[in-house]
C-alpha positions as CSV (number, residue, x, y, z in Angstrom):
1,M,3.9,1.0,-22.1
2,T,0.7,3.8,-22.6
3,I,-0.3,6.6,-21.3
4,R,-4.1,6.9,-20.9
5,M,-5.4,10.8,-21.9
6,R,-8.6,12.4,-20.4
7,P,-10.4,15.3,-22.7
8,V,-0.8,28.6,17.8
9,V,-2.4,29.3,18.3
10,G,0.6,32.9,19.0
11,L,2.9,33.2,16.5
12,L,6.3,31.3,18.1
13,L,9.9,32.4,16.4
14,L,12.1,29.7,15.4
15,I,15.1,28.8,17.0
16,V,17.9,29.2,14.8
17,T,21.8,29.2,14.9
18,A,22.4,32.8,13.7
19,C,19.8,36.1,13.7
20,G,17.6,35.6,11.6
21,G,16.5,38.4,8.8
22,R,13.5,40.5,8.5
23,G,9.5,38.4,8.4
24,D,8.4,41.9,6.1
25,R,8.3,40.2,2.9
26,G,5.3,38.9,3.0
27,A,1.7,40.0,1.8
28,G,-1.9,39.9,2.1
29,V,-4.2,38.4,-0.3
30,R,-3.9,41.2,-3.2
31,D,-6.4,38.9,-6.3
32,E,-8.8,36.5,-6.9
33,A,-7.6,32.5,-6.4
34,L,-7.2,31.1,-9.6
35,S,-9.4,28.5,-10.3
36,D,-9.0,25.3,-13.1
37,V,-5.0,25.3,-12.7
38,L,-4.9,21.7,-13.1
39,T,-5.1,19.5,-16.1
40,L,-4.5,15.9,-16.0
41,E,-2.2,15.0,-19.0
42,G,-2.1,11.3,-18.5
43,T,-1.9,8.2,-16.0
44,F,0.7,5.1,-16.2
45,G,1.8,2.5,-13.9
46,A,-1.5,0.4,-14.2
47,E,-0.5,-1.7,-17.7
48,D,0.5,-2.2,-20.9
49,I,3.8,-2.7,-19.0
50,A,6.2,-4.9,-17.7
51,E,4.8,-7.1,-14.6
52,E,7.4,-6.2,-12.1
53,Y,6.7,-2.1,-13.1
54,I,2.9,-2.3,-12.6
55,L,2.0,-0.4,-9.0
56,A,0.6,-2.9,-6.6
57,R,0.3,-0.2,-3.4
58,P,2.4,2.7,-3.6
59,S,2.5,4.9,-0.7
60,P,0.7,8.7,-1.1
61,E,4.1,10.1,0.0
62,G,6.3,7.9,-1.9
63,V,6.2,9.7,-5.3
64,G,9.2,12.1,-6.4
65,V,10.8,13.3,-9.6
66,D,14.8,13.8,-9.7
67,I,16.7,16.0,-11.5
68,E,16.3,14.3,-14.8
69,G,12.7,14.4,-14.9
70,N,11.3,11.1,-14.1
71,V,9.3,9.6,-11.8
72,L,10.7,7.8,-8.4
73,V,7.3,5.7,-6.9
74,V,7.4,3.9,-4.0
75,D,6.2,0.6,-4.3
76,E,6.5,-3.2,-2.9
77,A,10.2,-3.2,-1.8
78,Y,11.8,-1.1,-5.0
79,V,11.9,2.5,-6.0
80,K,10.5,2.5,-9.6
81,V,11.9,4.5,-11.7
82,F,9.9,5.9,-14.9
83,G,10.0,8.3,-17.6
84,A,8.4,12.1,-17.8
85,D,6.6,10.0,-20.0
86,G,5.7,6.7,-18.3
87,R,8.2,4.8,-19.4
88,P,9.6,2.0,-16.9
89,M,13.2,2.8,-16.5
90,Q,14.9,1.4,-13.6
91,L,13.8,-0.7,-10.2
92,L,15.9,0.6,-7.0
93,G,16.7,-1.4,-4.0
94,G,14.1,-5.0,-4.0
95,S,14.2,-7.0,-0.8
96,G,17.1,-7.9,1.5
97,E,19.2,-6.4,3.9
98,G,22.2,-4.8,2.0
99,P,23.2,-1.9,1.0
100,G,20.3,-0.2,-0.6
101,E,17.6,-3.3,-0.1
102,F,14.4,-2.5,1.6
103,A,11.7,-4.6,3.9
104,R,9.1,-2.5,3.4
105,P,9.9,1.5,2.2
106,R,6.8,4.2,2.3
107,I,8.6,7.2,1.9
108,I,10.8,9.3,-0.4
109,W,12.0,12.9,-0.3
110,M,13.8,14.6,-2.7
111,G,16.3,17.2,-2.5
112,A,17.1,20.1,-4.7
113,D,20.0,19.4,-6.1
114,G,19.3,15.4,-7.3
115,Y,20.4,13.4,-3.9
116,F,16.9,11.6,-2.4
117,T,16.4,9.9,0.3
118,V,14.0,6.5,0.9
119,L,12.5,5.6,4.4
120,D,12.4,2.3,5.3
121,G,11.2,1.8,8.9
122,W,13.9,3.6,11.0
123,T,16.6,3.6,8.1
124,A,17.1,6.2,6.0
125,H,18.6,4.9,2.8
126,H,20.3,7.3,0.5
127,F,20.8,7.6,-2.8
128,R,23.3,10.0,-5.5
129,P,21.9,11.9,-8.1
130,D,22.6,9.0,-10.8
131,H,20.1,6.2,-8.4
132,S,23.8,4.5,-6.7
133,F,23.4,3.9,-3.8
134,L,25.3,6.2,-1.1
135,D,24.4,5.1,2.6
136,R,22.0,4.5,5.4
137,T,21.1,6.2,8.6
138,D,19.6,4.0,11.5
139,L,18.1,5.9,13.2
140,M,17.0,4.2,16.3
141,F,20.9,3.6,17.3
142,L,22.1,6.8,16.4
143,D,23.9,8.0,19.7
144,S,24.4,11.9,18.1
145,F,20.7,12.3,18.5
146,R,20.1,10.6,21.9
147,N,23.1,12.5,23.5
148,I,21.5,15.7,22.2
149,M,18.0,14.9,23.1
150,E,18.6,13.5,26.0
151,V,20.3,17.5,27.5
152,D,16.2,18.0,27.8
153,N,14.9,14.4,29.1
154,L,14.4,13.0,26.0
155,L,14.3,10.0,24.1
156,P,14.5,10.2,19.2
157,Q,11.6,8.8,18.3
158,E,9.8,8.8,14.3
159,P,11.6,10.2,11.9
160,E,8.9,12.7,10.2
161,A,11.1,14.5,7.4
162,V,14.7,13.0,6.3
163,Y,16.5,15.4,3.6
164,C,19.9,14.4,2.0
165,L,21.6,17.3,-0.1
166,G,24.7,15.6,-0.6
167,E,27.4,13.2,0.0
168,L,28.2,14.0,3.8
169,E,24.5,16.9,4.4
170,R,21.3,15.7,6.1
171,V,18.5,17.6,7.5
172,Y,16.8,15.4,9.6
173,A,13.2,16.0,11.4
174,L,12.4,13.2,14.8
175,D,9.8,13.2,16.9
176,S,10.8,12.8,20.4
177,R,9.3,11.1,23.9
178,D,10.1,11.8,27.3
179,V,12.6,9.3,28.8
180,D,10.0,8.7,31.4
181,R,7.6,6.6,29.6
182,E,4.8,8.0,32.5
183,N,4.8,11.1,31.1
184,R,3.7,10.4,27.8
185,S,2.0,14.1,27.8
186,R,5.6,15.5,26.8
187,K,6.8,14.8,23.2
188,E,8.8,17.3,21.2
189,I,10.2,18.0,17.9
190,Y,13.7,18.8,16.1
191,L,15.0,19.9,13.1
192,F,19.1,19.1,12.7
193,Y,21.3,19.8,10.3
194,Q,24.1,17.1,10.2
195,D,27.5,17.8,7.7
196,A,30.7,16.5,7.8
197,D,31.7,18.6,11.0
198,S,29.1,18.6,13.3
199,L,25.2,18.0,13.9
200,Q,23.4,20.8,15.6
201,V,19.6,21.8,16.2
202,I,18.1,24.0,13.9
203,A,14.8,24.3,15.2
204,H,12.5,22.4,18.4
205,Y,9.2,22.6,19.2
206,P,7.0,21.4,21.7
207,Q,4.7,18.5,19.8
208,S,1.3,19.2,19.4
209,N,-0.9,16.5,17.4
210,F,-1.4,14.2,19.6
211,V,-3.4,13.6,23.0
212,S,-2.0,11.0,25.7
213,S,-4.1,9.5,27.8
214,P,-2.6,8.5,31.7
215,L,-3.6,5.1,31.1
216,G,-1.4,5.0,28.2
217,N,-3.8,5.1,25.3
218,T,-2.9,7.8,22.8
219,V,-4.8,9.8,19.9
220,S,-2.9,12.0,17.1
221,S,-3.9,13.9,13.7
222,G,-2.1,15.8,11.6
223,V,-4.6,18.3,11.9
224,W,-3.1,19.0,15.1
225,G,0.1,20.6,13.6
226,S,3.0,19.5,11.8
227,L,6.3,20.3,11.1
228,E,6.6,21.2,7.2
229,I,10.0,20.8,5.3
230,A,10.9,21.6,1.7
231,P,14.0,22.1,0.2
232,L,15.3,24.9,-2.4
233,P,18.3,25.4,-4.3
234,G,21.7,25.8,-3.0
235,K,22.1,24.0,0.5
236,R,18.4,25.9,1.3
237,I,15.6,24.7,3.2
238,V,11.8,26.3,3.8
239,Y,9.9,25.0,7.1
240,L,7.3,25.7,9.1
241,H,5.0,24.4,12.2
242,T,1.6,24.3,10.9
243,H,0.6,24.9,14.7
244,H,3.6,27.1,16.3
245,D,4.4,29.1,13.1
246,T,0.5,30.3,12.4
247,E,-2.6,32.7,14.2
248,I,-6.6,32.6,13.8
249,S,-7.9,35.5,14.6
250,E,-11.1,37.3,13.2
251,A,-9.3,38.9,11.3
252,G,-8.2,35.9,9.0
253,V,-5.1,34.0,9.1
254,T,-1.1,34.6,9.6
255,Y,1.9,31.8,9.3
256,R,5.0,32.6,8.8
257,L,7.6,30.8,6.7
258,T,11.2,30.6,7.2
259,L,14.0,29.9,4.8
260,L,17.3,29.1,5.8
261,D,20.3,29.1,4.3
262,L,22.4,26.2,5.5
263,K,26.0,27.7,4.4
264,T,25.6,30.5,6.5
265,M,23.1,29.7,8.7
266,R,21.5,32.9,8.6
267,S,17.6,32.3,8.0
268,T,15.1,35.6,6.3
269,H,11.2,35.0,7.0
270,I,7.8,35.8,5.2
271,D,4.8,36.2,6.7
272,H,1.9,36.0,5.4
273,H,-1.7,37.4,6.2
274,D,-5.1,36.0,4.4
275,P,-7.9,38.2,5.9
276,A,-10.6,35.4,4.2
277,Y,-9.7,32.1,5.9
278,L,-12.4,30.6,7.6
279,P,-11.4,28.8,9.9
280,V,-12.4,24.8,10.3
281,E,-13.7,23.7,13.5
282,C,-12.1,20.3,15.2
283,S,-14.3,17.5,14.8
284,W,-13.8,14.0,16.8
285,E,-15.9,11.1,15.9
286,P,-15.4,9.2,19.7
287,M,-14.2,6.3,19.3
288,S,-17.0,3.3,20.4
289,Y,-16.9,-1.0,21.0
290,P,-20.4,-2.8,20.5
291,E,-22.6,-3.7,23.4
292,E,-20.4,-6.9,23.5
293,Y,-17.3,-6.0,23.6
294,R,-17.6,-3.6,26.3
295,E,-19.0,-6.6,28.7
296,Q,-16.2,-8.7,27.5
297,Q,-13.7,-5.9,28.2
298,P,-14.7,-3.4,30.8
299,E,-11.3,-2.6,31.3
300,Q,-11.1,-1.8,27.5
301,W,-13.9,0.4,27.3
302,R,-13.1,2.2,30.4
303,R,-9.4,3.8,28.7
304,M,-11.8,4.0,25.7
305,Q,-14.0,6.0,27.7
306,V,-11.4,8.5,29.3
307,M,-9.4,8.8,26.1
308,N,-12.4,9.8,24.5
309,Q,-13.2,12.4,27.3
310,L,-9.5,14.2,26.9
311,V,-9.7,14.4,23.3
312,E,-12.9,16.4,23.7
313,E,-11.4,18.3,26.3
314,F,-8.4,19.0,23.8
315,I,-10.7,19.8,20.4
316,A,-13.1,22.2,23.0
317,E,-9.8,24.2,24.0
318,R,-8.3,24.2,20.4
319,K,-11.2,25.2,18.4
320,F,-9.8,25.2,15.3
321,D,-8.1,22.7,12.8
322,C,-4.3,24.2,11.7
323,P,-4.9,26.8,8.3
324,V,-1.8,24.9,6.6
325,Q,-1.6,21.2,5.6
326,R,1.8,20.6,3.8
327,L,4.8,22.3,1.9
328,Y,6.4,21.4,-1.3
329,T,9.0,23.6,-3.4
330,D,9.4,23.8,-7.2
331,D,13.0,25.4,-7.8
332,E,12.6,29.0,-6.1
333,F,8.9,28.3,-5.6
334,I,6.9,27.2,-2.6
335,F,3.5,26.5,-2.5
336,V,1.8,26.2,0.9
337,F,-1.1,24.1,0.8
338,T,-3.9,25.8,3.3
339,N,-6.9,24.2,5.0
340,A,-9.3,26.3,3.1
341,R,-11.4,24.5,0.6
342,N,-14.4,26.0,-1.8
343,D,-17.5,24.4,-2.6
344,S,-15.8,22.2,-4.9
345,S,-13.6,20.9,-2.5
346,D,-10.6,22.1,-4.3
347,V,-7.7,23.5,-1.7
348,K,-6.5,26.9,-2.1
349,V,-2.5,27.1,-2.4
350,D,-0.5,29.8,-1.5
351,V,1.7,30.2,-3.8
352,F,5.5,32.2,-2.8
353,R,9.3,32.6,-4.5
354,A,11.6,32.3,-2.5
355,D,13.0,35.7,-3.6
356,R,10.0,37.2,-3.8
357,G,7.3,36.8,-1.5
358,Y,3.9,36.1,-2.1
359,L,2.9,35.8,-5.9
360,R,-1.0,34.5,-5.6
361,S,-3.1,32.1,-4.0
362,A,-5.0,29.4,-6.1
363,W,-7.6,26.6,-6.3
364,F,-6.0,23.2,-6.4
365,S,-8.8,20.8,-8.0
366,V,-5.5,17.9,-5.8
367,G,-4.8,17.8,-2.3
368,F,-1.6,16.9,-2.2
369,G,1.6,15.8,-4.5
370,C,4.9,15.5,-6.2
371,I,5.6,19.6,-7.6
372,C,8.1,19.7,-10.7
373,D,8.6,21.6,-12.9
374,G,6.0,22.9,-13.3
375,Y,3.6,19.2,-12.5
376,L,2.2,17.9,-10.2
377,Y,2.6,13.8,-9.6
378,K,0.4,11.7,-7.2
379,V,-0.5,8.6,-6.8
380,S,-4.6,7.8,-7.5
381,N,-7.2,7.0,-4.9
382,Y,-7.6,3.2,-6.0
383,F,-8.7,2.6,-2.4
384,S,-12.1,4.5,-3.0
385,G,-13.1,1.5,-6.7
386,E,-11.8,-1.7,-7.9
387,E,-9.4,0.3,-9.9
388,F,-5.4,-0.5,-9.9
389,P,-3.2,2.2,-8.6
390,Q,-1.4,4.4,-10.8
391,I,0.4,7.5,-10.9
392,E,-1.4,11.0,-11.9
393,K,0.6,13.4,-14.1
394,Y,-1.2,17.2,-13.6
395,R,0.7,20.2,-15.2
396,I,-0.1,23.0,-13.5
397,D,-1.0,26.2,-15.4
398,P,1.8,29.0,-15.9
399,R,0.0,31.9,-14.4
400,V,0.5,30.1,-10.9
401,Y,4.3,31.0,-11.3
402,G,3.3,34.0,-12.2
403,R,4.2,33.6,-16.6
404,R,1.7,34.0,-19.1
């Protein structure tokens, strides 16, 4: 093993089960955003290790760090565990239908207290901090979700996030659709909290990231909106919807983070305003078919033309992509990846402390990744070349955390 070194549109209040705190801890941009804050310390997972640990097709959303600092990577039918130094340590799972076994795992969500969840299709596999298998939730067949959604004439759909917070505690973000399949334009997203005694709705939003056609076609994009959730220590979470909890105006961008204590169900808010944010106009490349196919499949071509027209109308009305892309946490620190980029294509990241509000902003040369203990881990962009995939480990400048 080696580690190679290198020299909405209106701002909406969220639905919670108790009164929220005041949203007065945000602030505008006070300092120039920091630059050159990421240093690549090494890579691992591609060579000089046992064959079973060599990464084949790791998921960009399948990287996490446990409470011991080990790096967990979803790859093939396993969670491959590496030490912080890149040393192979353990294989979790494997192909099968037994406890803790997978078919096609793709996402891992790490809880603040060491519990973690691996998503395999519609099945959420939950693990304890020592990596032992806890249990699994078959989300497609869980009547408790269905019973709540049916009140609104909805049915559960794909999970967008699942966090295991303890032996019996879970947070679920589930998409939904109208019971009437003909009403394809109606979709909503729920945020649930489950403990030993109950399942309750924390938040509930109309879905904003898709366009549907009466003919059955749909088009969706993450830049049109998503519900972003991240764990905080002490059975707390932070979340925002990138469309419904943001507002773009001539004065810049404003967004609201909601911090929820799951023990008391009390919420507080951080409202952040950035007057320097420049909106990113929605773009769309119309779908098309070769001329020959159009003649052979006239009905399919007609459907595509209808879909293109609907998307163009949607974009004309929406105008701008969502100003927030992703949300991550590192202990008490909250990282909001915005849609702002500089001339070097670095991403502007707003950094907060859960107990203090806004700290400062920084330009990250890496768009997304798992952040833990002052490091960012991500899957290399192996699709763009002939190199094998690997995990890249970046040190985050302490100044980003307000440290010297």
